[in-house]
MARNUTI-47392 format. One line per 2 residues: number of its first residue (from 1); for each residue x, y, z of N, C-alpha, C. Coordinates in Angstrom, 1 decimal, always signed. Layout:
# residues N
NUM> X:Y:Z:X:Y:Z:X:Y:Z | ...
# end
This chain:
# residues 83
1> -34.6:+31.7:+109.2:-33.4:+31.3:+109.9:-33.7:+30.2:+110.9 | -32.8:+29.3:+111.0:-32.9:+28.2:+112.0:-32.1:+28.6:+113.2
3> -32.7:+28.4:+114.4:-32.0:+28.7:+115.6:-31.4:+27.4:+116.1 | -30.1:+27.3:+116.1:-29.4:+26.2:+116.5:-28.6:+26.4:+117.8
5> -28.6:+25.4:+118.6:-27.8:+25.4:+119.8:-26.6:+24.4:+119.6 | -25.4:+24.9:+119.5:-24.3:+24.1:+119.2:-23.3:+24.1:+120.4
7> -22.9:+22.9:+120.7:-22.0:+22.7:+121.8:-20.6:+22.2:+121.2 | -19.6:+22.7:+121.7:-18.2:+22.3:+121.2:-17.4:+21.8:+122.3
9> -16.7:+20.7:+122.1:-15.9:+20.1:+123.1:-14.5:+20.0:+122.7 | -13.7:+19.4:+123.5:-12.3:+19.2:+123.2:-11.3:+20.1:+123.9
11> -10.1:+19.9:+123.6:-9.0:+20.7:+124.3:-9.1:+22.2:+124.1 | -9.4:+22.5:+122.8:-9.4:+24.0:+122.5:-10.6:+24.6:+123.2
13> -11.7:+24.0:+123.2:-12.9:+24.6:+123.9:-12.6:+24.7:+125.4 | -11.9:+23.7:+126.0:-11.6:+23.7:+127.4:-10.6:+24.8:+127.7
15> -9.6:+25.0:+126.8:-8.7:+26.1:+127.0:-9.4:+27.5:+126.9 | -10.3:+27.7:+126.0:-11.0:+28.9:+125.9:-11.9:+29.2:+127.2
17> -12.5:+28.1:+127.7:-13.3:+28.2:+128.9:-12.4:+28.6:+130.1 | -11.2:+28.0:+130.2:-10.3:+28.3:+131.3:-9.8:+29.7:+131.2
19> -9.4:+30.1:+130.0:-9.0:+31.5:+129.8:-10.0:+32.5:+130.2 | -11.3:+32.3:+129.8:-12.4:+33.2:+130.2:-12.6:+33.2:+131.7
21> -12.5:+32.0:+132.3:-12.7:+32.0:+133.8:-11.6:+32.7:+134.5 | -10.3:+32.5:+134.1:-9.2:+33.2:+134.7:-9.3:+34.7:+134.5
23> -9.6:+35.2:+133.3:-9.7:+36.6:+133.0:-10.8:+37.3:+133.8 | -11.9:+36.5:+134.1:-13.0:+37.1:+134.9:-12.6:+37.3:+136.3
25> -11.8:+36.4:+136.9:-11.4:+36.5:+138.3:-10.1:+37.2:+138.6 | -9.3:+37.5:+137.6:-8.0:+38.1:+137.8:-8.1:+39.5:+138.5
27> -9.0:+40.4:+138.1:-9.0:+41.7:+138.8:-9.4:+41.5:+140.3 | -10.2:+40.6:+140.6:-10.6:+40.3:+142.0:-9.4:+39.8:+142.8
29> -8.6:+38.9:+142.1:-7.4:+38.3:+142.8:-6.4:+39.4:+143.0 | -6.1:+40.3:+142.0:-5.2:+41.3:+142.1:-5.6:+42.3:+143.2
31> -6.9:+42.6:+143.3:-7.4:+43.5:+144.3:-7.2:+42.9:+145.7 | -7.5:+41.6:+145.8:-7.3:+40.9:+147.1:-5.8:+40.9:+147.6
33> -4.9:+40.7:+146.7:-3.5:+40.7:+147.0:-3.0:+42.1:+147.5 | -3.5:+43.1:+146.8:-3.1:+44.5:+147.1:-3.7:+44.9:+148.5
35> -5.0:+44.6:+148.7:-5.6:+44.9:+150.0:-5.0:+44.1:+151.1 | -4.8:+42.9:+150.9:-4.2:+42.1:+152.0:-2.8:+42.5:+152.4
37> -2.0:+42.8:+151.3:-0.6:+43.3:+151.6:-0.7:+44.7:+152.3 | -1.6:+45.5:+151.9:-1.8:+46.8:+152.6:-2.1:+46.6:+154.0
39> -3.1:+45.7:+154.3:-3.5:+45.5:+155.7:-2.3:+44.9:+156.5 | -1.6:+44.0:+156.0:-0.5:+43.3:+156.7:+0.6:+44.4:+157.0
41> +1.0:+45.2:+156.0:+2.0:+46.2:+156.2:+1.5:+47.2:+157.2 | +0.2:+47.6:+157.2:-0.3:+48.5:+158.1:-0.2:+48.0:+159.5
43> -0.5:+46.7:+159.7:-0.4:+46.1:+161.0:+1.0:+46.0:+161.5 | +1.9:+45.7:+160.6:+3.3:+45.4:+161.0:+4.1:+46.8:+161.3
45> +3.9:+47.7:+160.4:+4.7:+49.0:+160.5:+3.9:+50.1:+161.1 | +2.6:+49.9:+161.2:+1.7:+51.0:+161.8:+1.9:+52.3:+161.2
47> +2.1:+52.3:+159.9:+2.2:+53.5:+159.1:+1.4:+53.4:+157.9 | +0.4:+54.3:+157.7:-0.4:+54.3:+156.5:+0.4:+54.7:+155.3
49> +1.4:+55.6:+155.4:+2.2:+56.0:+154.3:+3.0:+54.8:+153.7 | +3.6:+54.0:+154.6:+4.4:+52.9:+154.1:+3.6:+51.9:+153.5
51> +2.4:+51.6:+154.1:+1.5:+50.6:+153.5:+0.9:+51.0:+152.2 | +0.5:+52.3:+152.1:+0.0:+52.8:+150.8:+1.0:+52.9:+149.7
53> +2.3:+53.3:+150.1:+3.3:+53.3:+149.1:+3.6:+51.9:+148.6 | +3.7:+50.9:+149.4:+3.9:+49.5:+149.0:+2.8:+49.0:+148.2
55> +1.5:+49.4:+148.5:+0.4:+48.9:+147.7:+0.4:+49.5:+146.3 | +0.8:+50.8:+146.2:+0.8:+51.5:+144.9:+2.0:+50.9:+144.1
57> +3.1:+50.7:+144.7:+4.2:+50.1:+144.0:+4.0:+48.6:+143.5 | +3.2:+47.9:+144.4:+2.8:+46.5:+144.0:+1.9:+46.6:+142.8
59> +1.0:+47.5:+142.8:+0.1:+47.6:+141.6:+0.8:+48.0:+140.4 | +1.8:+48.9:+140.5:+2.6:+49.3:+139.4:+3.5:+48.2:+138.8
61> +4.0:+47.3:+139.7:+4.8:+46.2:+139.3:+3.9:+45.2:+138.5 | +2.6:+45.0:+139.0:+1.7:+44.1:+138.3:+1.4:+44.6:+136.9
63> +1.1:+45.9:+136.8:+0.9:+46.6:+135.5:+2.1:+46.4:+134.6 | +3.3:+46.6:+135.1:+4.5:+46.5:+134.3:+4.7:+45.1:+133.8
65> +4.4:+44.1:+134.7:+4.5:+42.7:+134.3:+3.6:+42.4:+133.1 | +2.3:+42.8:+133.3:+1.4:+42.6:+132.2:+1.7:+43.3:+130.9
67> +2.3:+44.5:+131.1:+2.8:+45.2:+129.9:+3.9:+44.5:+129.1 | +4.8:+43.9:+129.9:+5.8:+43.1:+129.2:+5.2:+41.9:+128.5
69> +4.3:+41.2:+129.2:+3.6:+40.1:+128.5:+2.9:+40.5:+127.3 | +2.2:+41.6:+127.3:+1.4:+42.1:+126.2:+2.4:+42.5:+125.0
71> +3.5:+43.1:+125.4:+4.5:+43.4:+124.4:+5.1:+42.2:+123.8 | +5.4:+41.2:+124.6:+6.0:+39.9:+124.0:+5.0:+39.2:+123.2
73> +3.7:+39.3:+123.5:+2.7:+38.6:+122.7:+2.2:+39.4:+121.5 | +2.6:+40.6:+121.3:+2.2:+41.5:+120.2:+2.8:+40.9:+118.9
75> +2.1:+41.3:+117.8:+2.6:+40.8:+116.5:+3.6:+41.8:+116.0 | +4.8:+41.6:+116.5:+6.0:+42.4:+116.1:+6.8:+41.6:+115.1
77> +7.6:+42.4:+114.3:+8.5:+41.7:+113.4:+9.6:+40.9:+114.2 | +9.8:+39.7:+113.9:+10.7:+38.9:+114.7:+12.1:+38.9:+113.9
79> +13.1:+38.8:+114.7:+14.4:+38.6:+114.1:+14.5:+37.2:+113.5 | +15.3:+37.0:+112.4:+15.4:+35.7:+111.9:+16.2:+34.8:+112.8
81> +15.9:+33.6:+112.8:+16.6:+32.6:+113.7:+18.0:+32.4:+113.2 | +18.9:+32.2:+114.2:+20.3:+31.9:+113.8:+20.4:+30.5:+113.5
83> +21.3:+30.2:+112.6:+21.5:+28.8:+112.2:+22.9:+28.4:+112.4
# end
């Protein structure tokens, strides 16, 4: 077998690289948003319960949004287009 090092360029390769970069950093970004919102609400309302509830609901809304995106992107039977 020959060991080859192949480099691919172009728009498709750039899109794949960008998607990989975003998907690697997305959990860190989501965690930072939830932690910062928790700390801000904790400082404003001075209630751990309010801040924790908001952080949990924020996380649930993010999960629901990604669920809708995954459902829309799934290979489901489509309705025929109206003419």
